[in-house]
KOLDO-946708 format. One record per residue (C-alpha): residue number from 1; residue in one letter; y, x, z. Coordinates in steps of 0.5 Angstrom, whole numbers. Each point is the difference from the previous one (the first is absolute). Layout:
N
+-----+-----+-------+-------+-------+
:   n : res :    c2 :    c1 :    c3 :
+-----+-----+-------+-------+-------+
: NUM :   A :     Y :     X :     Z :
...
+-----+-----+-------+-------+-------+
END
This chain:
508
+-----+-----+-------+-------+-------+
:   n : res :    c2 :    c1 :    c3 :
+-----+-----+-------+-------+-------+
:   1 :   M :    73 :   -32 :   -19 :
:   2 :   S :    -1 :    -2 :    -8 :
:   3 :   N :    -4 :     7 :    -1 :
:   4 :   L :    -6 :    -1 :     4 :
:   5 :   Q :    -6 :     0 :    -4 :
:   6 :   L :    -5 :    -5 :     3 :
:   7 :   S :    -7 :     2 :    -3 :
:   8 :   D :    -4 :    -7 :     2 :
:   9 :   T :    -7 :    -2 :    -2 :
:  10 :   K :    -4 :    -6 :     1 :
:  11 :   I :    -7 :     1 :     0 :
:  12 :   R :    -3 :    -6 :    -3 :
:  13 :   E :    -7 :     2 :    -2 :
:  14 :   R :    -2 :     0 :     7 :
:  15 :   N :    -4 :    -6 :     2 :
:  16 :   V :     2 :    -3 :     7 :
:  17 :   T :    -5 :    -3 :     4 :
:  18 :   P :     0 :    -7 :     2 :
:  19 :   G :     5 :    -2 :     5 :
:  20 :   K :     6 :     4 :     2 :
:  21 :   P :    -2 :     7 :     1 :
:  22 :   H :     2 :     4 :     6 :
:  23 :   L :     6 :     4 :    -3 :
:  24 :   L :     1 :     7 :     1 :
:  25 :   A :     7 :     4 :    -2 :
:  26 :   A :     1 :     7 :     1 :
:  27 :   V :     7 :     3 :    -1 :
:  28 :   D :     1 :     8 :    -1 :
:  29 :   L :     7 :     2 :     1 :
:  30 :   G :     0 :     7 :    -4 :
:  31 :   S :     5 :     5 :    -2 :
:  32 :   N :     0 :    -1 :    -7 :
:  33 :   S :    -1 :    -8 :     0 :
:  34 :   F :    -2 :    -6 :     4 :
:  35 :   R :    -7 :    -3 :    -2 :
:  36 :   L :    -4 :    -6 :     2 :
:  37 :   H :    -7 :    -3 :    -1 :
:  38 :   V :    -2 :    -7 :     2 :
:  39 :   G :    -7 :    -2 :     0 :
:  40 :   Y :    -6 :    -2 :     4 :
:  41 :   H :    -7 :     2 :     2 :
:  42 :   D :    -6 :    -3 :    -5 :
:  43 :   G :    -5 :     2 :     5 :
:  44 :   K :    -1 :     7 :    -4 :
:  45 :   S :     6 :     3 :    -2 :
:  46 :   I :     8 :    -2 :     0 :
:  47 :   Q :     2 :    -4 :    -5 :
:  48 :   V :     7 :     1 :    -2 :
:  49 :   L :     4 :    -6 :    -2 :
:  50 :   R :     7 :     3 :    -1 :
:  51 :   T :     3 :     7 :     0 :
:  52 :   A :     7 :     2 :     0 :
:  53 :   R :     4 :     6 :    -1 :
:  54 :   V :     8 :     2 :     1 :
:  55 :   P :     3 :     6 :     0 :
:  56 :   N :     4 :     2 :     5 :
:  57 :   R :     2 :     8 :     0 :
:  58 :   L :     0 :     0 :     7 :
:  59 :   A :    -2 :     8 :     0 :
:  60 :   F :     5 :     1 :    -5 :
:  61 :   G :     6 :    -3 :     4 :
:  62 :   M :    -2 :     5 :     6 :
:  63 :   E :     6 :     4 :     2 :
:  64 :   Q :     1 :     7 :     2 :
:  65 :   S :     1 :    -2 :     7 :
:  66 :   G :    -7 :    -4 :     0 :
:  67 :   N :     3 :    -7 :     0 :
:  68 :   L :    -1 :    -5 :    -6 :
:  69 :   S :     6 :    -1 :    -3 :
:  70 :   S :     3 :    -7 :     0 :
:  71 :   A :    -1 :    -2 :    -7 :
:  72 :   S :    -8 :     2 :     0 :
:  73 :   M :    -1 :    -4 :     6 :
:  74 :   Q :     4 :    -6 :    -3 :
:  75 :   Y :    -5 :     1 :    -6 :
:  76 :   G :    -6 :     0 :     4 :
:  77 :   L :     3 :    -7 :     3 :
:  78 :   N :     1 :    -3 :    -7 :
:  79 :   A :    -7 :     2 :    -1 :
:  80 :   L :    -3 :    -3 :     6 :
:  81 :   T :     3 :    -6 :    -2 :
:  82 :   H :    -4 :    -1 :    -6 :
:  83 :   L :    -6 :     2 :     4 :
:  84 :   R :     2 :    -6 :     5 :
:  85 :   D :     0 :    -5 :    -6 :
:  86 :   V :    -7 :     2 :    -2 :
:  87 :   L :    -3 :    -1 :     7 :
:  88 :   S :     4 :    -6 :     0 :
:  89 :   E :    -4 :    -3 :    -6 :
:  90 :   H :    -7 :     2 :     3 :
:  91 :   L :     1 :    -1 :     8 :
:  92 :   P :    -5 :     5 :     2 :
:  93 :   D :    -4 :    -1 :     6 :
:  94 :   E :     1 :     7 :     2 :
:  95 :   V :     5 :     5 :    -2 :
:  96 :   R :     1 :     8 :     2 :
:  97 :   I :     6 :     4 :    -2 :
:  98 :   V :    -1 :     7 :     0 :
:  99 :   G :     6 :     6 :    -1 :
: 100 :   T :    -2 :     7 :    -2 :
: 101 :   N :     3 :     7 :     0 :
: 102 :   T :     7 :    -2 :    -2 :
: 103 :   L :     0 :    -5 :     6 :
: 104 :   R :    -3 :     5 :     4 :
: 105 :   V :     5 :     6 :    -1 :
: 106 :   A :     6 :    -3 :    -1 :
: 107 :   N :     5 :     0 :     6 :
: 108 :   N :     3 :    -7 :    -1 :
: 109 :   S :    -7 :    -3 :    -2 :
: 110 :   A :     1 :    -5 :     7 :
: 111 :   E :     6 :    -3 :    -3 :
: 112 :   F :    -3 :    -1 :    -7 :
: 113 :   I :    -6 :    -3 :     3 :
: 114 :   S :     4 :    -5 :     5 :
: 115 :   S :     4 :    -2 :    -7 :
: 116 :   A :    -7 :    -1 :    -4 :
: 117 :   E :    -3 :    -4 :     6 :
: 118 :   K :     5 :    -5 :    -1 :
: 119 :   T :     0 :     0 :    -7 :
: 120 :   I :    -8 :    -1 :    -1 :
: 121 :   G :     0 :    -4 :     7 :
: 122 :   L :    -7 :     4 :     2 :
: 123 :   P :    -1 :     6 :     4 :
: 124 :   I :     0 :     7 :    -3 :
: 125 :   E :    -4 :     6 :     2 :
: 126 :   V :     1 :     7 :    -1 :
: 127 :   I :    -7 :     3 :     0 :
: 128 :   S :    -2 :     7 :     1 :
: 129 :   G :    -2 :     5 :    -6 :
: 130 :   E :    -7 :     0 :     3 :
: 131 :   E :     0 :    -8 :     0 :
: 132 :   E :     2 :     0 :    -7 :
: 133 :   A :    -5 :     5 :    -2 :
: 134 :   R :    -6 :    -5 :     4 :
: 135 :   L :     3 :    -6 :    -3 :
: 136 :   I :     0 :     3 :    -7 :
: 137 :   Y :    -7 :     2 :     1 :
: 138 :   V :    -3 :    -7 :     2 :
: 139 :   G :     3 :    -3 :    -6 :
: 140 :   I :    -3 :     5 :    -5 :
: 141 :   A :    -7 :     0 :     4 :
: 142 :   N :    -1 :    -7 :     0 :
: 143 :   Q :     2 :    -1 :    -7 :
: 144 :   L :    -4 :     6 :    -2 :
: 145 :   S :    -6 :    -3 :     4 :
: 146 :   I :    -4 :     7 :    -1 :
: 147 :   P :    -4 :     1 :     6 :
: 148 :   G :    -1 :     7 :     2 :
: 149 :   E :     4 :     3 :    -5 :
: 150 :   N :     4 :     6 :     2 :
: 151 :   R :     7 :     0 :    -2 :
: 152 :   L :     7 :     2 :     0 :
: 153 :   I :     6 :    -5 :    -1 :
: 154 :   V :     7 :     2 :    -2 :
: 155 :   D :     6 :    -4 :     0 :
: 156 :   I :     6 :     3 :    -2 :
: 157 :   G :     6 :    -4 :     2 :
: 158 :   G :     8 :     1 :     0 :
: 159 :   G :     1 :     3 :     7 :
: 160 :   S :    -7 :     3 :     1 :
: 161 :   T :    -7 :     1 :    -2 :
: 162 :   E :    -7 :    -3 :     3 :
: 163 :   L :    -6 :     4 :     0 :
: 164 :   I :    -6 :    -3 :     3 :
: 165 :   I :    -7 :     2 :     0 :
: 166 :   G :    -6 :    -5 :     2 :
: 167 :   K :    -7 :    -2 :    -2 :
: 168 :   G :    -1 :    -7 :    -1 :
: 169 :   Q :     4 :    -4 :     5 :
: 170 :   D :     1 :     5 :     5 :
: 171 :   I :     6 :     5 :     0 :
: 172 :   A :    -1 :     7 :     1 :
: 173 :   R :     7 :     3 :     0 :
: 174 :   A :     6 :    -3 :    -2 :
: 175 :   E :     7 :     4 :    -1 :
: 176 :   S :     7 :    -2 :    -2 :
: 177 :   I :     4 :     6 :    -3 :
: 178 :   G :     7 :    -1 :    -1 :
: 179 :   I :     1 :     1 :    -7 :
: 180 :   G :     2 :    -6 :    -5 :
: 181 :   T :     2 :    -1 :    -7 :
: 182 :   V :     7 :    -1 :     2 :
: 183 :   D :     1 :     6 :     4 :
: 184 :   L :    -3 :     4 :    -6 :
: 185 :   R :     4 :    -3 :    -5 :
: 186 :   K :     7 :     1 :     4 :
: 187 :   T :    -2 :     7 :     2 :
: 188 :   F :    -3 :     3 :    -7 :
: 189 :   F :     3 :    -5 :    -5 :
: 190 :   P :     7 :    -2 :     3 :
: 191 :   V :     4 :    -2 :    -6 :
: 192 :   G :    -6 :    -2 :    -4 :
: 193 :   E :    -2 :     6 :    -4 :
: 194 :   L :    -7 :     2 :    -2 :
: 195 :   D :    -2 :     7 :    -1 :
: 196 :   K :    -6 :     5 :     1 :
: 197 :   K :     4 :     4 :     6 :
: 198 :   S :     1 :    -7 :     4 :
: 199 :   F :    -7 :    -2 :    -1 :
: 200 :   D :    -3 :     6 :     2 :
: 201 :   A :     5 :     1 :     6 :
: 202 :   A :    -2 :    -8 :     2 :
: 203 :   I :    -8 :     2 :    -1 :
: 204 :   L :     1 :     6 :     4 :
: 205 :   Y :     3 :    -4 :     6 :
: 206 :   A :    -5 :    -5 :    -1 :
: 207 :   R :    -6 :     5 :     1 :
: 208 :   S :     4 :     3 :     6 :
: 209 :   R :     0 :    -7 :     4 :
: 210 :   F :    -8 :    -1 :    -2 :
: 211 :   E :    -3 :     7 :     2 :
: 212 :   N :    -1 :    -2 :     7 :
: 213 :   F :    -4 :    -6 :    -1 :
: 214 :   L :    -6 :     4 :    -3 :
: 215 :   S :    -5 :     3 :     5 :
: 216 :   S :    -7 :     2 :     0 :
: 217 :   S :    -2 :    -7 :     2 :
: 218 :   T :     4 :    -3 :    -5 :
: 219 :   Q :    -1 :     4 :    -6 :
: 220 :   T :    -7 :    -4 :    -2 :
: 221 :   A :     2 :    -6 :     4 :
: 222 :   W :     0 :    -5 :    -6 :
: 223 :   T :    -3 :    -1 :    -7 :
: 224 :   N :     5 :    -5 :    -3 :
: 225 :   V :     8 :     0 :     1 :
: 226 :   Y :     4 :    -7 :    -1 :
: 227 :   G :     7 :    -1 :    -1 :
: 228 :   S :     3 :    -6 :     3 :
: 229 :   S :     7 :     0 :    -1 :
: 230 :   G :     4 :    -4 :    -5 :
: 231 :   T :     3 :     7 :    -3 :
: 232 :   M :    -7 :     3 :    -1 :
: 233 :   R :    -2 :    -7 :    -4 :
: 234 :   A :     6 :     0 :    -4 :
: 235 :   I :    -1 :     8 :    -2 :
: 236 :   G :    -8 :    -2 :    -2 :
: 237 :   D :     3 :    -6 :    -4 :
: 238 :   I :     5 :     5 :    -4 :
: 239 :   V :    -5 :     5 :    -1 :
: 240 :   S :    -5 :    -5 :    -3 :
: 241 :   K :     5 :    -4 :    -4 :
: 242 :   N :     3 :     6 :    -3 :
: 243 :   N :    -6 :     4 :    -2 :
: 244 :   I :     1 :     5 :     5 :
: 245 :   G :    -7 :    -1 :     3 :
: 246 :   S :    -4 :    -5 :     4 :
: 247 :   E :     2 :    -4 :     6 :
: 248 :   T :    -4 :     5 :     4 :
: 249 :   L :     5 :     5 :     2 :
: 250 :   T :    -1 :     8 :    -1 :
: 251 :   V :     4 :     6 :     1 :
: 252 :   K :     0 :     1 :    -8 :
: 253 :   T :     2 :    -7 :    -2 :
: 254 :   L :     6 :     0 :     6 :
: 255 :   R :     2 :     7 :    -3 :
: 256 :   K :     0 :    -3 :    -7 :
: 257 :   L :     4 :    -6 :     3 :
: 258 :   M :     5 :     5 :     3 :
: 259 :   A :     1 :     4 :    -7 :
: 260 :   I :     2 :    -7 :    -3 :
: 261 :   L :     5 :    -1 :     5 :
: 262 :   I :     3 :     7 :     0 :
: 263 :   E :     1 :    -2 :    -8 :
: 264 :   Y :     4 :    -6 :     2 :
: 265 :   G :     5 :     5 :     4 :
: 266 :   N :     2 :    -6 :     5 :
: 267 :   V :    -2 :    -6 :     3 :
: 268 :   D :     4 :    -5 :    -3 :
: 269 :   S :    -3 :     2 :    -7 :
: 270 :   I :    -7 :    -1 :     2 :
: 271 :   K :    -3 :    -5 :    -5 :
: 272 :   L :    -8 :    -1 :     1 :
: 273 :   N :    -4 :    -6 :     0 :
: 274 :   K :    -1 :    -3 :     7 :
: 275 :   L :     5 :     3 :     3 :
: 276 :   Q :     4 :    -6 :     4 :
: 277 :   P :     7 :     0 :     1 :
: 278 :   G :     2 :     3 :     7 :
: 279 :   R :    -7 :     4 :     0 :
: 280 :   T :     3 :     7 :    -3 :
: 281 :   D :     2 :     3 :     6 :
: 282 :   S :    -6 :    -1 :     4 :
: 283 :   I :    -4 :     2 :    -6 :
: 284 :   V :     3 :     7 :    -1 :
: 285 :   G :     0 :     1 :     8 :
: 286 :   G :    -7 :    -3 :     0 :
: 287 :   L :    -3 :     5 :    -6 :
: 288 :   A :     2 :     6 :     4 :
: 289 :   I :    -3 :    -2 :     6 :
: 290 :   M :    -6 :    -2 :    -3 :
: 291 :   I :    -1 :     7 :    -4 :
: 292 :   G :     2 :     4 :     6 :
: 293 :   L :    -5 :    -4 :     4 :
: 294 :   M :    -6 :     0 :    -5 :
: 295 :   E :     1 :     8 :    -1 :
: 296 :   E :     1 :     1 :     8 :
: 297 :   L :    -6 :    -4 :     2 :
: 298 :   G :    -5 :     2 :    -6 :
: 299 :   I :     0 :    -8 :    -2 :
: 300 :   D :    -3 :     0 :    -7 :
: 301 :   A :     1 :    -8 :    -1 :
: 302 :   I :     4 :    -6 :     3 :
: 303 :   V :    -2 :    -7 :    -2 :
: 304 :   P :     6 :    -5 :     1 :
: 305 :   V :    -2 :    -6 :     3 :
: 306 :   E :     3 :    -7 :     3 :
: 307 :   G :     1 :    -1 :     7 :
: 308 :   G :     3 :     4 :     5 :
: 309 :   L :     5 :    -2 :     6 :
: 310 :   R :     1 :    -7 :    -2 :
: 311 :   L :    -7 :    -2 :    -1 :
: 312 :   G :    -2 :     5 :     7 :
: 313 :   V :     5 :    -5 :     4 :
: 314 :   M :    -3 :    -6 :    -3 :
: 315 :   W :    -7 :     3 :     2 :
: 316 :   D :     2 :     1 :     7 :
: 317 :   L :     3 :    -7 :     1 :
: 318 :   H :    -7 :    -3 :    -3 :
: 319 :   L :    -4 :     5 :     5 :
: 320 :   R :     4 :    -2 :     6 :
: 321 :   A :    -1 :    -7 :    -1 :
: 322 :   N :    -7 :     1 :    -1 :
: 323 :   E :    -1 :     4 :     7 :
: 324 :   R :    -1 :     7 :    -4 :
: 325 :   D :     7 :     3 :     3 :
: 326 :   R :     1 :     7 :    -1 :
: 327 :   R :     5 :     0 :     6 :
: 328 :   E :    -6 :    -2 :     5 :
: 329 :   Q :    -3 :     7 :    -3 :
: 330 :   S :     6 :     4 :     1 :
: 331 :   V :     0 :    -3 :     8 :
: 332 :   K :    -7 :     3 :     1 :
: 333 :   K :     1 :     6 :    -3 :
: 334 :   I :     6 :     1 :     4 :
: 335 :   L :    -4 :    -2 :     6 :
: 336 :   A :    -5 :     6 :    -1 :
: 337 :   R :     4 :     5 :    -3 :
: 338 :   F :     4 :     0 :     7 :
: 339 :   S :    -6 :    -1 :     4 :
: 340 :   C :     3 :    -7 :     3 :
: 341 :   D :    -4 :    -3 :     6 :
: 342 :   E :    -3 :    -6 :    -5 :
: 343 :   T :    -3 :    -4 :     6 :
: 344 :   R :     7 :     0 :     3 :
: 345 :   A :     3 :    -1 :    -7 :
: 346 :   N :    -4 :    -6 :    -1 :
: 347 :   R :     1 :    -3 :     7 :
: 348 :   V :     7 :     0 :    -1 :
: 349 :   A :     0 :    -3 :    -7 :
: 350 :   E :    -5 :    -5 :     2 :
: 351 :   Y :     5 :    -2 :     6 :
: 352 :   T :     6 :     0 :    -4 :
: 353 :   S :    -3 :    -5 :    -5 :
: 354 :   A :    -2 :    -5 :     5 :
: 355 :   L :     6 :     0 :     3 :
: 356 :   Y :     4 :     0 :    -6 :
: 357 :   A :    -4 :    -6 :    -2 :
: 358 :   Q :     2 :    -4 :     7 :
: 359 :   L :     7 :     2 :    -2 :
: 360 :   K :    -1 :    -5 :    -6 :
: 361 :   P :     5 :     4 :    -5 :
: 362 :   A :     3 :    -4 :    -6 :
: 363 :   T :    -3 :     4 :    -5 :
: 364 :   D :    -6 :     5 :    -1 :
: 365 :   A :     5 :     6 :    -3 :
: 366 :   H :    -1 :     4 :     6 :
: 367 :   V :    -8 :    -1 :     2 :
: 368 :   K :    -3 :     6 :    -4 :
: 369 :   L :     6 :     5 :     1 :
: 370 :   L :     0 :    -2 :     8 :
: 371 :   R :    -8 :     1 :     0 :
: 372 :   W :     1 :     7 :    -4 :
: 373 :   S :     6 :     2 :     5 :
: 374 :   A :    -5 :    -2 :     6 :
: 375 :   L :    -5 :     5 :    -3 :
: 376 :   L :     4 :     5 :    -1 :
: 377 :   H :     4 :     0 :     7 :
: 378 :   E :    -2 :     6 :     3 :
: 379 :   V :     0 :     5 :    -7 :
: 380 :   G :     6 :     3 :     3 :
: 381 :   L :    -5 :     3 :     5 :
: 382 :   A :    -1 :     5 :    -5 :
: 383 :   I :     7 :     3 :     1 :
: 384 :   S :     1 :    -1 :     8 :
: 385 :   P :    -2 :    -5 :     5 :
: 386 :   T :     7 :     0 :     2 :
: 387 :   N :     4 :    -5 :    -4 :
: 388 :   Y :    -6 :    -1 :    -4 :
: 389 :   H :     2 :    -7 :    -3 :
: 390 :   K :     6 :     4 :    -3 :
: 391 :   H :    -4 :     5 :    -3 :
: 392 :   G :    -4 :    -5 :    -3 :
: 393 :   A :     5 :    -4 :    -3 :
: 394 :   Y :     3 :     6 :    -3 :
: 395 :   M :    -7 :     2 :    -3 :
: 396 :   I :    -1 :    -7 :    -3 :
: 397 :   E :     7 :    -1 :    -3 :
: 398 :   N :     0 :     6 :    -3 :
: 399 :   G :    -7 :     2 :    -2 :
: 400 :   D :    -4 :    -2 :    -6 :
: 401 :   L :    -4 :    -6 :     1 :
: 402 :   P :    -3 :    -2 :    -7 :
: 403 :   G :     1 :    -7 :    -1 :
: 404 :   F :     6 :    -1 :     5 :
: 405 :   T :     7 :    -1 :    -2 :
: 406 :   S :     5 :     3 :     3 :
: 407 :   R :     3 :    -7 :     3 :
: 408 :   E :    -7 :    -1 :     3 :
: 409 :   Q :     0 :     7 :     3 :
: 410 :   R :     7 :    -1 :     3 :
: 411 :   L :    -2 :    -7 :     3 :
: 412 :   M :    -7 :     4 :     3 :
: 413 :   A :     4 :     5 :     3 :
: 414 :   K :     5 :    -5 :     3 :
: 415 :   L :    -6 :    -3 :     3 :
: 416 :   I :    -3 :     6 :     2 :
: 417 :   V :     6 :     3 :     4 :
: 418 :   G :     1 :    -7 :     3 :
: 419 :   Q :    -7 :     0 :     3 :
: 420 :   K :     3 :     3 :     7 :
: 421 :   G :     6 :     2 :     3 :
: 422 :   N :     7 :    -3 :    -1 :
: 423 :   L :     1 :    -5 :    -5 :
: 424 :   R :     7 :     2 :    -2 :
: 425 :   K :    -3 :     5 :    -5 :
: 426 :   V :    -3 :    -5 :    -4 :
: 427 :   A :     6 :    -2 :    -5 :
: 428 :   G :     0 :    -8 :    -1 :
: 429 :   V :    -6 :    -2 :     5 :
: 430 :   V :     4 :    -6 :     1 :
: 431 :   D :     2 :    -2 :    -7 :
: 432 :   N :    -6 :    -2 :    -2 :
: 433 :   F :    -5 :    -5 :     4 :
: 434 :   D :    -6 :     2 :    -3 :
: 435 :   F :     1 :     8 :     1 :
: 436 :   M :     2 :    -1 :     7 :
: 437 :   K :    -7 :    -4 :     1 :
: 438 :   A :    -3 :     6 :    -4 :
: 439 :   I :     3 :     5 :     5 :
: 440 :   L :    -2 :    -4 :     6 :
: 441 :   A :    -7 :     0 :    -2 :
: 442 :   I :    -1 :     7 :    -1 :
: 443 :   R :     4 :     2 :     7 :
: 444 :   L :    -4 :    -5 :     4 :
: 445 :   A :    -7 :     3 :    -4 :
: 446 :   V :     2 :     7 :     2 :
: 447 :   M :     2 :    -2 :     7 :
: 448 :   F :    -7 :    -4 :     1 :
: 449 :   T :    -3 :     6 :    -3 :
: 450 :   Q :     4 :     5 :     5 :
: 451 :   A :    -2 :    -4 :     6 :
: 452 :   R :    -7 :    -1 :    -2 :
: 453 :   V :     0 :    -7 :    -1 :
: 454 :   D :    -6 :    -3 :    -3 :
: 455 :   A :     4 :    -6 :    -3 :
: 456 :   D :    -4 :    -7 :    -1 :
: 457 :   F :     5 :    -3 :    -4 :
: 458 :   N :    -3 :    -7 :     2 :
: 459 :   L :     3 :     2 :     7 :
: 460 :   L :     7 :     2 :    -2 :
: 461 :   R :     6 :    -3 :    -4 :
: 462 :   V :     6 :     3 :    -3 :
: 463 :   R :     6 :    -4 :    -3 :
: 464 :   L :     7 :     2 :    -3 :
: 465 :   K :     5 :    -5 :    -1 :
: 466 :   S :     7 :     1 :     4 :
: 467 :   R :    -4 :     4 :     5 :
: 468 :   I :    -7 :     4 :     0 :
: 469 :   E :    -5 :    -4 :     5 :
: 470 :   L :    -6 :     4 :     1 :
: 471 :   E :    -6 :    -4 :     4 :
: 472 :   L :    -5 :     4 :     4 :
: 473 :   L :    -5 :    -2 :     5 :
: 474 :   P :     1 :     3 :     7 :
: 475 :   S :    -7 :     3 :     0 :
: 476 :   M :     2 :     4 :    -6 :
: 477 :   I :     6 :     3 :     4 :
: 478 :   A :    -4 :     1 :     6 :
: 479 :   A :    -5 :     4 :    -4 :
: 480 :   H :     5 :     5 :    -3 :
: 481 :   P :     5 :     3 :     5 :
: 482 :   T :     4 :     3 :    -5 :
: 483 :   L :     1 :    -6 :    -4 :
: 484 :   P :     6 :    -3 :     4 :
: 485 :   Y :     4 :     7 :    -1 :
: 486 :   W :    -1 :     0 :    -8 :
: 487 :   I :     2 :    -7 :     0 :
: 488 :   E :     6 :     1 :     4 :
: 489 :   R :     2 :     6 :    -4 :
: 490 :   E :    -1 :    -5 :    -6 :
: 491 :   Q :     5 :    -5 :     3 :
: 492 :   L :     5 :     5 :     1 :
: 493 :   F :     0 :     2 :    -7 :
: 494 :   W :     0 :    -7 :    -3 :
: 495 :   R :     6 :    -2 :     5 :
: 496 :   E :     4 :     6 :    -3 :
: 497 :   I :     0 :    -3 :    -7 :
: 498 :   G :     2 :    -7 :     3 :
: 499 :   I :    -7 :    -3 :     0 :
: 500 :   D :    -3 :    -3 :     6 :
: 501 :   F :    -8 :     1 :     2 :
: 502 :   L :    -3 :    -4 :     5 :
: 503 :   I :    -7 :     0 :     3 :
: 504 :   K :    -4 :    -6 :     1 :
: 505 :   E :    -6 :    -1 :     4 :
: 506 :   K :    -5 :    -3 :    -5 :
: 507 :   I :    -5 :    -5 :     3 :
: 508 :   S :    -7 :     1 :    -2 :
+-----+-----+-------+-------+-------+
END
């Protein structure tokens, strides 16, 4: 579409280290706009080389039915085409694309995502509100680098507002509240008229959405408050560049801005320094949300800062690559929370990893997720010992696992439900050879653990080509009377999906 407005900045003052840096890219598919950062970690912080923003108005295209309109989806696809071109100029080593509130709630978001993935040529993850809040905090905390500071981070988006309380690098509480600039604009200023009655109603509504956030534990939980969204930074620029106040935002200066907007009378009439084209709607809705938030939570001042979701995604990519993976912490917390038998969990994980290595997967794409699935294979026992693998799969697929994407959780759920029983329930098990090897590895690991086999992987061998071949010492079978029973069941399950499973005698 010709009316797409691409805001694209090449940040030339960055000094790139000798040689090609390890480039990271984050794409945020927000409710108001699609945004992109390309950059690298210089040893201390993330340096952004390129940033781009394209309006999409996905949230404005939400119909009464809860579906995205065809026009808004096409607009979004055109926006992605621009961002694809930016990515192709830099060829980043790692890219993560995340979708937020509108793609979480739209009934037909799967239809849009399918087309969007074809357009940009990369997978897209719709993240939970809690994961969005976590990534926002990661981005801000690493940019601020103020150890031990008690802080509240506020991010006001088109479809939701994220509130995160933390200290230094650690998050104490993260909450995503379903109030955003688009819905407020559509509900309280539907035809663009700006008057005190409409603003008062919008502010009161905003206060009602935030009142449950306060508790005795949160009222004194922060010393400083930071605003990380583009809307809040834009409001800060407008306030400071129009002599309304400083960039540090207070209720007094925000209400002065509100009075100025009311004087204009209509969103189309507003003319203020630093008000960018296409920003008016988010400024009006964001202003009402900010006033309601600050008055309800008793916030004296908010400091708009650079950072937020995209930087958080880039930091997360960097930390994963350097063995500081948030997902590892999530798995440990789940094991502790549900009182899993860690000795059994670690044994199954060790066996699974060793067997998968023997099967020689084509890539290492499943290695970490397979190990974590093995560690969590018995989490469903917290619900019931009957069909615990099914309960566990449901918990992992639908739970809030900080650091994990919904796609990763779905894959782990398939591995967990596939650890035992018939294989017909595991969709696509024969469609991907590496995935089939992963399923085989976790099933054999669970089987050996069930039969109390102290497995020595120098003395057994497994292969999977056109059929499964498992080589065992005769002494292993003789020492474990139940092992033949488990093997026969396993052979039957694989035969049901057309895969032969042979047992061979290994010569010591």
